[in-house]
N, C-alpha and C positions, 0 to 999 in steps of 0.2 A: 416394754411395749413393742408392738409390731411397728414396722416401717410403713404401714398402710396410711397414705396421706391423701387418698382420693375421697372426695365427699361421697357419702353413701346415699344421700338423699337431699333434696332441697327442702328447707323449712316450709316453704309455701306449698309443698306437695303433701303435707301431712296436717290434717285439721286437728283442732283441739278435740280430745275425746276419741281419737282414732289410733289404730294400730296398723303397722305396715311391716312386712317381712322384706328384708334386703339381703343381698349376698355380698360377703366380704371374702374374696378368694373362694375357698372351699367351705367357709363357715356361714351358715344362715344366722341372721341376727334379727331380733324383734325390736322395732322402734315403736315407742308409744309417746303420745303428747298429751299431757294432763295439766290444765291450768297454765298453759303457755310454756311449760318446761318439758324437755325431751328426755326420755330414758331409753337405755339399750339393754337388752337381756338376751339370754339364750332363747332360740326361736321355738323350741319344741317342748311340750309338756314332759315332765320327768316321770310320768306314769307309763303311758304307752307310746309317747312320741308324737302326739297330735300337734299339727301346726297351730300355734296359739293365735296367730293373726286371723284365723278363721273363727275364733271364739268371740267373746264379748268383753268389752272394757267398760266398766261401770264405776265411776268415781276412781278410786285408786285400786280397784280389784280387777284382775284378769281372770276370766273364767274359761277353762279348757272346753273346746267344742264337743269333745267325745264323751268324757266321763265326769266333767264339771269339777275337776280339781281347780283350786283357786290360789292365785299368787298375788303378792303385793307389787304393784307396778314400780314403786320407787327403788326397791332393793331386791326383788325376786323372792322374798320369803314365802314359803308355803303357808297358806292360811287354811285351806280346806283339802282333805283327802279326796280321792284315793291316791294322789301323789304323796310320796314319803319324803322326797328331797325337794330343796328349793332350787330356784333358777339362779345361775351366775348373772351378775350385772356388770356392765362395762362403762367406763367413763365416757361422757359425751361432751363435745365442745361445739359451739356454734360460731361460725365466722361469716358474717353477713347473712346470706340466705343458704349457706352450706352447713350441713350436719356432718360432723366427723365422729367416728367411734374408735376409741383406742382399745384394740384387742391384744391380749397376751399372745406370745408366739404359738402356744398350743392351747387354745381356749377350751375350757371344759364345757360339757353340756348339762351339768348339774352340780349341785353342792349339797353336802350333808348339812342339815341344820346344826347350829351351834348347841352343844349339849354340855351340861355340867359334869365336872369330874367328881366321882364319888369320894367322899372324905368322911370317914366314920366319926372322927373327932368333932367335926362340924355338925353332923346330924347322925345320931345313932338309931333313928327310926327304921322300921322294916315295913315296907309296903309290899303286899302280896297281890298277885293277879292270878285268879283261877280261870284258865282258858287261854289257849294259844292261837286263837283265831284273829279276826280283824280287829275287834274291840280290844282284846288283850294286848296285841302288838302295838296298836296305836297308843294305848295308855302308857306302855313302857317307854316308848320313844318320847312321848309328850312330857312325862315326868322329868326326864333328863333335860328336855328343852326348857322346862319351867324352872330349872335350877335345883331340883331335888338331888341332894348329895348322899342320901341314905342308901339303904340296901333295897334292891328290887328283886323279887323272886316271882317268876312265872311258873305256874304248875299246869301242865297239859297232859291229858290222857294219851295223846298220840306220841309216838316215838319219833317225832319230827319237829323241826323248828317251824314257826309260822310260815304259811305259804299262801299262794294266790288261789283261794278256794273257788271263785267264780269260773276259773278256767278248767276246773275238773269236768264240767259238763260241756265245755266249749273246746278250745284248742287242744287241751290235753287228751280228752276222750277221743277226739277224731284224729289224733296223731300229729298235730302241728306244733306241739310244744314238748320239748324234752324235759325229763324230770329235773335236770339241773337248772332249768329256767324258772321253776315254780316257787322256790323260796322267796319270801319278801326281802330278806337280807342274808348275806353269807354268815357263816358261823362266827367268823372273827369279829363281826359287828357287835355281837352280844358280849363277847369277852372284852372288847375295847371300851365298852360303855358299862361294864360291870352289871349286866342284866343276867341274872342266874336263871337258867331254864331247866326245870325239873321235868324231864320227859318220861312218858310212860307211867305216870303216877296218877292215881284216881283218888278223888276226895270222897270220904265217907260221910262227913257231917260238918256243917257250920251252923251254930246255934245263935239266934238273936240274943244280943246282950253279952256274948262271950267273944273275946278277941283271940280266938284260937281256931285252928283248922285241924280236923282229924283226917288223916289219910287212911286208905284201906289197909295199908301196911301196918297201921297202928301208930305211926309217927304223929307227933303233935307239933304244929308250927304256930307260933304266936305272931301276932301282927299288930302294928299301930294303925295301919290303913289297909283296906281290902277292896278290890274290885272283883266282882263276880261276872264273868263273861263266858259262860259255858256253852252258849249256842243252843242248838236243837238236836233232838234225837229223831231219826226217821220213824214215821208211823208204819205199822205193819198191817197186813190183812189177816183177820182171824177166820179163815175159811179152810175146808179140807184140802190137804196137800200143800199147805203153805210152808211146811218144813222140808219140802223137796230141795235138792241141790239146784243151783243155778237160778234161784229166785233171790234177787239181790236188790239192795238199795244203794243209791249214790249219795254219799255225804262226805266221806273222808278220802284222803290220798290212797289209803290202803284199799278202800272199796272200789275206787276208780281203777286201780291196778288189777283187782280181781275181775271187774267187768271187762276190761280190755282183754285179759287172758281168756275169759269165757267167750267173748265175741269173736276172737280169732278162730275158735273151733265151732261156733254156732252158725246156723243158716238162718233160722227164723227167730226174730226178737219181738217180744210183746212188751210194750210200755204200758203200765197201768197208771193212768192219770194223765190229764192234759195240763199239768202244772208247768212252771218254767223249767224245772229240772227235767220233767218228762219230755217236753217238747224239744228242749235243747239236746237231751240224750237221743231222741229220735233223729234229729238232724245229724248229730255226730256219728251215730252207729250206721245210719244210712250212708253217710260219707265213707265209712270204713268198708262198705260193701255188703252189709247185712240186709235181709228182708225185714222190714219194720212195720209193725201194726200198733197203733195207739188205741187203747181201750179206755173209755171214760164215760161217766154218767152224764156229762155235760152234752147239751145239744150242739154247742159251738165251743171250740177251745178259747179260753180266756174271756168268755162272755161276761163273767162277773167282775173281771178286772178292767177290760178295755171296751166292752160292748160287743154287739153282734157283728157289726161290719168289719172291725179290725180282726175279730176272731175268725171270721170267714176268710179274710185275706190270708191269715197265717195257715188255715187249713188248706186253702187252694195252693199256697206256696209249697207246702209239704207234699201234697198230692202230685203236683207238677214234677216233684223230684222223686216220686216213687213210693212215698210213705202212704200206707193204708190206714183208714180210721174205722173203728167200730164205736160210734158215739151213741149216747143214750143207752149205754150198756153197762151192766154191773157184773162183777166177777162172782161166780158161784163156787168155784174151786179150781184146783190144779190136778192134773194127772201126770203120771210118769212112773218109771221103774227105777227108783233111787233118785234120778234127775228128772226135772220137769220136761215134758214134751207136748203138753197141751194145756190151754186155758179154757175152762168151761164157763160160759156166760149164763146168766139167769134165764135167758131166752132158750137155753138148751143148745145153742150153737157152740161148736168148738173152734178154737183158734190155735193152729199149730205154733209151737214156740219151744225151742230148746234153750232159750235164755229169756228170763223175765226181769224187767226192771220195775220196781215198785216206787212210784213217785206220787204219793198221796199226802204229802205234807209232813211237817215235823211237829213235835211237841217240845216245849221248853225243857231243857235239861236242868231241872231244879229239885230232883228227888232228894238230894242230900241236904237241902235247906230246912231248918227247923225253926218255926215260930215267926217267920216273916209274913207280912201281909201279902196275900197272893190273890190272883185272879182265878176264875173257874177253869181257865185253860192251863193252869200250872205256872204261868208267868208271875213275876213279882211286880209290885206296884211301887214306883219311885216318885220322889218329889221332883220339883222343877230342876234341881241340881243333880238328879239321878241318884240321890241318896235313898237307901232303904233302911238304914239304921245309923247310929252314931259311928262315923268313920268307915262305913260300909256302903259301897256303891254298886250299881248294876248297869250293864250296857249290853247292847246287841239283841239277839233274838229272844232273850228271856224277859225283857223289861217292858212294862206298860208305863209310858211316859206321858206327861201332859203335853198335848199337841195344841199349841195356842191358836193355830190357824183353824183347826177343826172345833176347838172349844170343848175337847173331851180327851180322855186317855186313849192312846193308840199303842199297838205293838206291831212293829214293821220288820219283816225278815229280809232286809236288804244289806248287801255287803257294805255299801258306802255309808249307810246310816250307822252301822256298827262301828266303822272307823270314826265317824263323827262323834258318836257317843263315847267311845273310848277316850278321845281327846278331851271332851268336856268333863268326863269323870276324873281324868287325871288332873285337869286344871283345879278342880275342887279339892282333890286329895293334896295337891301342892299348896293349897291355901288361896287360890285365885277363884273366888266365888263366881261361878258362871252358870247361868241358866241354859238349859238345852233348848235352843230355838231354831236349829238348822233346818233347812228345807230338804225333805227326802228326794232322792234321785236314784233311779236304777236303769239298767239297759239290758236288752236281750238281743243276741245275734243268732239267727237261724237261716241257714243257706246264704243267700246274697242280701238278706235284709237285716238291718239293725234298727230296733225301735228304742227310743229314749223316752223317759217318763219323769216328769217333775211334779212334786206335790204328792198328795195322797187322797184318793177318793174311794170310800167304801160303798158309795151309792151316788146316784145323780138323778136330777130331774130331766136333763137333756144333755146331749153332746153336740157342740157346735163345731163343725169341721171346716177348716180352711184348706183347700186343695182337694186331691183325689186319693182316697185310701187305696183303691185298686192299683193306682200308679206308684204306690209307696212313696208319695211325696205330699205330705200333709201335716197339719197340726189339728189335734182334736182337743177341745176345751170341755172339761167335765164341770157341769154347773149344778150346784145344789143350793136351793133357797137364794137364787140369784147371785151366788158367789162362785167364782172359779176356784175349785179345790185342787185340780190337777190338770196337767197338759201332757198329752202323748204326741210324739211326732216321729216322722221319718224324713231324712234329707232336709231337715230344718234346724241343723245344729246350732247355728249362730242365734237364731231366734229363741230356741229353748234355753240356751245359756243366759240370754238376757231375761227371759221370763222367770228363771229361777231367782235372779236378783230382784225383780219386781216383787216376788213373793217374800223374799227375805226382808226387803225394805218396807213393804206396805202391808204384809199379811194378806188376809182375805180381801178380795176385790170383786166388785160386781162386774158383770159383763160391760156395763156402761162405763165404769171407771177404767177398766182395762182398755176399752176402745178409745176413751179420751186420752189416756196416757200415750197410746200409740199414735193417735192422730196429731197430738201436739208436737211430735218430733218434726224438725225441719226435714226437707227432702234429703239433704246430705246426710243427716243422722240416720234416716231410714235406710239409705243405700249402704252406709257404713256397717249397719247392724244386720243387713240382709233382709230387712222387713219389706213387706209389700208397699208399693207406691201409694196405695190408698190408706195404708195404716189400718185397714180393717181386718177383722178376724172372721167375718162371715159375710 
């Protein structure tokens, strides 16, 4: 133990249900008080290092303010991704009104979750994971966390270990993240936990009712349990000139490297599609110094996702930073001598471009699946436990899952929900029957603005706004049939973290119910959670 003997805080200075960051020498420590008991943990989220004191404490759950990783307050255990590691916890003692925390001499800022040691004599089963993305990685780690001692094999078409895919269009593309920073875990992690990663291997077929995988190489792999988490394949444009060089899609690490190399030589970049990938790529390539034009059939970016006003805010933000838009426009074709140099619009207008990024969505990567129940978009349909056949599960971009809050099946292409589904699928593979009920969450960063989004709204009757969208300080509540189905916000991190927990605990809520729950907080509770003094959302 350290020789730190100075009280870090007065007990009377931290209310029940409150978190507080304190400093012990050079080490920040998070204090939390729940049901009269105090706990001390590492102060920053193990994902991107967000200060957890600025997040939400609901019951025994700490929710990160940035990307909504969740930790158990009593011991720091990771409950929800995108964090992969847990928080270290430290002994607390109370003397009178003084709180003391006993830190080790060199306190860690994270701890790897406890994982089972493989032992074939105890369990000779083979669990295979097809896909090395978010869902696949999360499942592999979770299987070991759940005590699975058998063999884990991950098959990925890429020649890389799982990496931080959201940063391909963000920090990595605009040059603020080194390649070494991108992997989720170092290579020795997989070896130390006996997770076999077969890289650069493509699956040719998986048939319903058969417990075997056929690789394109001809190899057959038998399994006792299988998770299919192959993600999406970028959609292409079937127009004249689409086969010219420097017409690229951003999906993989390799494609990002190809785009970066092309951008370094390009002057004018055209982004086809005002999707998240398209708009984030526009931001990143403009930051790299390219001239950027976004071409899309939409009248406003993100109109169908966020509504007109938020979409206009993003358009104005991009235009203020030099990005140009050709909205309400469709691509007729491309021109160039070997490599693209011009985009032709249906209107007849040309747009100069020596690099084109196509961001018009993805389709589920399921062509190799035979006999499974599928949706018309190519995705597979899973039950509440994410099962699509006996001992076969699906997670991530390919799966239509039962969305209990919406009362229907949904397929959501978000990084965090893929991680969540990978964990739930793994729980079920390990014998812990678990329904998928997690709340969707995603974020996007473009220039100086980050928008966070909780829930899922495919349509709405009205959008109730608290704050000012133009000032990038707001909450937007998406209401359908008098239920709040999603909430978007900027600079309201604590509130959004709390609202995710409301959705998790109570499911669909009417505007009236949501207002009542906010109004019923005491003034101190509202101040602790960063809520408005009135408790109103409109």
